[in-house]
C-alpha positions as CSV (number, residue, x, y, z in Angstrom):
1,X,-101.1,18.7,-61.3
2,X,-103.7,18.3,-64.1
3,X,-105.8,21.4,-64.5
4,X,-109.4,21.1,-65.6
5,X,-110.4,21.7,-69.2
6,X,-110.7,25.4,-70.2
7,X,-114.2,26.5,-69.5
8,X,-114.6,30.3,-69.5
9,X,-116.5,31.4,-66.4
10,X,-118.0,34.5,-67.8
11,X,-120.0,35.1,-70.9
12,X,-118.1,35.3,-74.1
13,X,-121.5,35.4,-75.8
14,X,-122.1,38.8,-74.3
15,X,-118.8,40.4,-74.9
16,X,-117.6,40.1,-71.3
17,X,-115.1,37.2,-70.9
18,X,-112.6,37.7,-68.1
19,X,-109.6,35.5,-67.5
20,X,-107.4,34.9,-64.5
21,X,-104.5,36.9,-63.1
22,X,-101.7,34.5,-62.3
23,X,-99.5,35.5,-59.4
24,X,-96.1,34.3,-58.5
25,X,-94.5,35.0,-55.1
26,X,-92.6,33.5,-52.3
27,X,-95.8,33.0,-50.3
28,X,-97.1,29.4,-50.1
29,X,-100.2,28.2,-52.0
30,X,-103.0,30.6,-51.3
31,X,-106.1,30.1,-53.4
32,X,-105.2,28.1,-56.4
33,X,-108.1,27.8,-58.9
34,X,-108.6,24.9,-61.3
35,X,-110.1,26.8,-64.2
36,X,-106.8,28.0,-65.8
37,X,-106.6,26.3,-69.2
38,X,-103.2,24.8,-68.9
39,X,-101.2,22.0,-67.3
40,X,-99.3,24.2,-64.9
41,X,-97.0,21.6,-63.3
42,X,-93.9,23.6,-64.2
43,X,-95.2,27.0,-63.5
44,X,-95.5,26.7,-59.7
45,X,-97.8,29.7,-59.2
46,X,-98.7,30.9,-55.8
47,X,-102.2,31.9,-56.7
48,X,-104.6,32.0,-59.6
49,X,-107.4,34.5,-59.2
50,X,-110.2,35.8,-61.3
51,X,-109.8,39.5,-60.3
52,X,-110.7,40.7,-63.7
53,X,-114.5,41.2,-63.3
54,X,-117.2,39.4,-65.2
55,X,-120.2,40.9,-66.9
56,X,-122.3,41.7,-63.9
57,X,-119.7,43.6,-61.9
58,X,-117.5,44.9,-64.6
59,X,-116.1,48.2,-63.3
60,X,-118.9,48.3,-60.8
61,X,-117.3,49.5,-57.5
62,X,-120.7,50.1,-56.0
63,X,-121.2,46.4,-56.0
64,X,-117.6,45.5,-55.2
65,X,-117.9,45.6,-51.4
66,X,-114.4,47.2,-51.2
67,X,-113.8,49.5,-48.2
68,X,-114.2,53.1,-49.2
69,X,-115.4,52.4,-52.7
70,X,-117.6,55.0,-54.2
71,X,-119.7,55.2,-57.4
72,X,-117.7,56.5,-60.4
73,X,-119.1,59.8,-61.7
74,X,-120.5,59.0,-65.2
75,X,-119.4,62.4,-66.6
76,X,-115.8,61.4,-65.8
77,X,-115.7,57.7,-66.1
78,X,-112.5,56.3,-64.7
79,X,-112.5,52.5,-64.5
80,X,-109.0,52.0,-63.2
81,X,-109.6,52.1,-59.4
82,X,-112.2,49.3,-59.7
83,X,-109.4,47.1,-61.0
84,X,-106.4,48.4,-59.1
85,X,-107.9,48.3,-55.6
86,X,-108.8,44.7,-55.5
87,X,-105.6,43.5,-57.2
88,X,-103.5,45.7,-54.9
89,X,-105.3,44.8,-51.7
90,X,-105.5,41.1,-52.2
91,X,-102.2,40.5,-54.1
92,X,-99.8,42.9,-52.4
93,X,-97.4,40.0,-51.8
94,X,-97.1,39.3,-55.5
95,X,-93.6,39.3,-57.1
96,X,-94.9,38.6,-60.6
97,X,-98.2,39.2,-62.2
98,X,-99.4,37.6,-65.5
99,X,-102.6,39.3,-66.6
100,X,-104.9,38.0,-69.3
101,X,-108.2,38.8,-70.8
102,X,-110.5,37.5,-73.5
103,X,-113.0,39.5,-75.6
104,X,-114.4,42.2,-73.3
105,X,-112.0,41.0,-70.6
106,X,-109.2,42.5,-72.7
107,X,-110.4,46.0,-71.7
108,X,-109.6,45.7,-67.9
109,X,-106.5,43.8,-68.8
110,X,-105.2,46.6,-70.9
111,X,-106.2,49.2,-68.4
112,X,-104.0,47.5,-65.7
113,X,-101.2,47.0,-68.2
114,X,-101.1,50.7,-69.1
115,X,-102.0,52.2,-65.7
116,X,-99.7,54.8,-64.2
117,X,-97.5,53.2,-61.5
118,X,-98.4,56.1,-59.2
119,X,-102.0,54.9,-59.2
120,X,-101.3,51.1,-59.5
121,X,-97.8,50.5,-58.1
122,X,-98.1,46.7,-58.6
123,X,-98.1,47.4,-62.3
124,X,-94.3,47.3,-62.1
125,X,-94.6,43.6,-61.3
126,X,-96.6,42.8,-64.4
127,X,-94.5,40.3,-66.4
128,X,-96.7,39.9,-69.5
129,X,-100.1,40.5,-70.9
130,X,-102.3,38.0,-72.9
131,X,-105.2,39.4,-75.0
132,X,-107.5,37.0,-76.8
133,X,-110.0,38.3,-79.4
134,X,-109.3,41.8,-78.1
135,X,-111.1,45.1,-78.2
136,X,-109.1,48.3,-78.9
137,X,-109.4,51.6,-77.0
138,X,-112.1,53.4,-79.0
139,X,-110.9,56.8,-77.6
140,X,-107.7,56.5,-79.6
141,X,-108.6,54.0,-82.4
142,X,-110.6,56.3,-84.7
143,X,-111.4,53.6,-87.2
144,X,-112.7,51.1,-84.7
145,X,-116.2,51.2,-86.2
146,X,-114.8,49.6,-89.4
147,X,-114.2,46.4,-87.4
148,X,-117.5,46.1,-85.5
149,X,-120.1,43.8,-86.9
150,X,-123.6,45.3,-86.9
151,X,-124.6,43.6,-83.7
152,X,-121.6,45.0,-81.8
153,X,-121.9,48.4,-83.6
154,X,-125.3,49.0,-82.0
155,X,-124.4,47.2,-78.7
156,X,-121.2,49.1,-77.9
157,X,-120.5,51.4,-80.8
158,X,-121.7,55.0,-81.5
159,X,-125.4,54.3,-81.1
160,X,-125.0,52.8,-77.6
161,X,-122.9,55.7,-76.4
162,X,-125.0,58.5,-78.0
163,X,-128.6,57.4,-77.5
164,X,-129.6,59.0,-74.2
165,X,-130.5,57.3,-70.9
166,X,-128.4,54.2,-71.8
167,X,-131.5,52.9,-73.7
168,X,-129.7,50.4,-76.0
169,X,-127.9,48.5,-73.3
170,X,-131.0,48.5,-71.2
171,X,-133.1,47.1,-74.1
172,X,-130.4,44.4,-74.7
173,X,-130.5,43.5,-71.0
174,X,-134.2,42.8,-71.2
175,X,-133.7,40.5,-74.2
176,X,-130.8,38.6,-72.8
177,X,-132.3,38.4,-69.3
178,X,-135.2,36.5,-70.7
179,X,-132.8,33.9,-72.3
180,X,-131.0,33.4,-69.0
181,X,-134.0,32.6,-66.9
182,X,-133.3,28.9,-67.0
183,X,-130.2,26.9,-67.6
184,X,-131.9,25.2,-70.6
185,X,-132.6,28.6,-72.2
186,X,-129.1,29.9,-71.5
187,X,-127.5,26.8,-73.0
188,X,-129.6,27.1,-76.1
189,X,-128.6,30.8,-76.4
190,X,-124.9,29.9,-76.1
191,X,-125.2,27.1,-78.7
192,X,-127.0,29.4,-81.1
193,X,-124.7,32.4,-80.5
194,X,-121.4,30.6,-80.6
195,X,-121.4,26.9,-81.5
196,X,-123.9,26.9,-84.3
197,X,-121.6,29.3,-86.3
198,X,-118.8,26.8,-86.6
199,X,-117.9,25.5,-90.0
200,X,-117.3,21.8,-90.6
201,X,-113.6,22.0,-90.0
202,X,-113.9,23.8,-86.7
203,X,-116.7,21.5,-85.6
204,X,-114.4,18.5,-86.2
205,X,-111.6,20.2,-84.2
206,X,-114.0,20.9,-81.4
207,X,-115.3,17.4,-81.3
208,X,-111.8,16.0,-81.2
209,X,-110.8,18.3,-78.4
210,X,-114.0,17.5,-76.5
211,X,-113.4,13.7,-76.7
212,X,-109.8,14.1,-75.7
213,X,-110.9,15.8,-72.5
214,X,-113.8,13.5,-71.8
215,X,-116.5,16.1,-72.1
216,X,-120.0,15.0,-72.7
217,X,-122.0,16.3,-75.6
218,X,-123.2,19.8,-74.7
219,X,-121.2,20.0,-71.5
220,X,-119.1,23.0,-72.5
221,X,-122.1,24.9,-73.7
222,X,-123.8,24.2,-70.3
223,X,-120.8,25.4,-68.4
224,X,-120.5,28.6,-70.3
225,X,-124.3,29.1,-69.8
226,X,-123.9,28.6,-66.1
227,X,-121.1,31.1,-66.0
228,X,-123.3,33.6,-67.8
229,X,-126.1,33.1,-65.3
230,X,-123.7,33.5,-62.4
231,X,-122.1,36.6,-63.8
232,X,-125.4,38.5,-63.6
233,X,-126.9,36.9,-60.6
234,X,-126.2,40.0,-58.4
235,X,-125.9,42.9,-60.8
236,X,-126.2,43.8,-64.5
237,X,-124.3,47.1,-63.9
238,X,-121.2,45.9,-65.7
239,X,-123.1,45.0,-68.8
240,X,-124.9,48.3,-68.8
241,X,-121.7,50.3,-68.5
242,X,-119.8,48.5,-71.3
243,X,-120.3,51.3,-73.8
244,X,-119.1,53.9,-71.3
245,X,-116.0,51.9,-70.5
246,X,-115.1,51.2,-74.2
247,X,-115.5,54.9,-75.2
248,X,-113.8,56.4,-72.1
249,X,-110.2,57.5,-71.8
250,X,-108.4,54.6,-70.2
251,X,-105.7,56.9,-69.0
252,X,-103.1,56.3,-71.6
253,X,-102.5,56.2,-75.3
254,X,-101.1,52.7,-76.4
255,X,-98.7,54.3,-78.9
256,X,-97.3,56.8,-76.3
257,X,-96.7,54.5,-73.3
258,X,-93.3,55.1,-71.6
259,X,-90.5,52.7,-72.0
260,X,-91.0,51.0,-68.6
261,X,-94.5,50.0,-69.6
262,X,-93.7,49.1,-73.2
263,X,-90.8,46.7,-72.4
264,X,-93.3,44.2,-71.0
265,X,-94.3,41.7,-73.6
266,X,-97.9,41.3,-74.9
267,X,-99.3,38.3,-76.7
268,X,-102.3,39.0,-78.9
269,X,-104.4,36.0,-80.1
270,X,-106.8,36.4,-83.0
271,X,-108.9,34.0,-85.0
272,X,-109.2,34.4,-88.8
273,X,-112.9,33.6,-88.8
274,X,-113.9,35.7,-85.8
275,X,-117.1,37.5,-86.8
276,X,-117.8,38.9,-83.3
277,X,-114.5,40.8,-82.7
278,X,-112.9,41.0,-86.1
279,X,-109.1,41.1,-86.3
280,X,-108.9,44.8,-87.2
281,X,-108.8,45.8,-83.6
282,X,-106.2,43.3,-82.7
283,X,-104.1,44.6,-85.6
284,X,-104.4,48.1,-84.2
285,X,-103.0,46.8,-80.9
286,X,-100.1,45.1,-82.6
287,X,-99.3,48.4,-84.4
288,X,-99.4,50.6,-81.3
289,X,-98.2,48.4,-78.4
290,X,-94.5,48.2,-79.4
291,X,-93.7,44.9,-77.6
292,X,-96.7,42.9,-78.9
293,X,-96.7,39.8,-81.0
294,X,-99.5,37.8,-82.5
295,X,-100.8,34.3,-82.6
296,X,-103.1,33.6,-85.6
297,X,-105.7,30.8,-85.2
298,X,-108.1,29.2,-87.6
299,X,-111.7,29.2,-86.6
300,X,-114.2,31.6,-85.0
301,X,-114.5,33.6,-81.8
302,X,-114.0,30.7,-79.4
303,X,-111.3,28.8,-81.3
304,X,-108.7,29.8,-78.7
305,X,-110.4,27.2,-76.3
306,X,-109.1,24.3,-78.5
307,X,-105.6,25.9,-78.5
308,X,-105.6,27.1,-74.8
309,X,-102.7,24.9,-73.7
310,X,-100.4,26.1,-76.5
311,X,-101.4,29.7,-76.0
312,X,-100.8,29.7,-72.2
313,X,-97.5,27.8,-72.6
314,X,-96.2,30.6,-74.9
315,X,-97.6,33.3,-72.7
316,X,-96.1,31.9,-69.5
317,X,-92.7,31.6,-71.2
318,X,-92.6,35.4,-71.9
319,X,-90.3,37.4,-69.8
320,X,-89.2,41.1,-69.8
């Protein structure tokens, strides 16, 4: 089966890319998606699901529609149940879980990876974790501010968490919301924010990749823009809570996870020219997750798109 070209369905441009959870089990095909960036003929997955939330509903159990879900008290922000409940309830048949996240999506991916098995029993079935352009847990990474560009420093760093009434995320919402009113405006925003930053070498690589997959000029930008618009079509709550999530205690210290957790391999992908999520946070993860290894790419924040097949092939070959 040929799978569609990799087109992220949540907004990398706003620090909130989420990637699929790939499930293997003895159950016949359930809800196979075609957005996984890999030719998966040999993988024979039972289901591919985007359970990791996108920007609009990131950690927002008030919007999740799950039975018994309740708002998370802001004074004790605990994002795990928002992730564990839908995964556990919809994927209880799973024999193997492959969990992946890109950019802000690496936060819920890490939370699931390190979650206590008492809270998230299916964590025992996680085979491997893929993190692309990852964020580190600010609660434990004391030097994280050294690796935040100025834009992200104000968006999710100390100012965003210290200024009262969530004023900085709310101001950013107003600015971005205006850019997402139309598909044309959103596409222009994506192009300016991501694609215009490419140097000549990366632009040539992108054009070659685009032609190989038969994508029209501007098609990828439009698809990312459509994903951005969809991700906030019902709620901006996830976007507004990003600083709270990043600064909260995720329930574990990466350097102190028990052996059962740490034996599960992790693949960390970083791009040398990434000016949105610089490699310092990825290096922190490599130093503290004992079973992590790295893939280094040339290019900027979205260069993993051109290497998606190779990345996913290596990721899916990982076993405990």
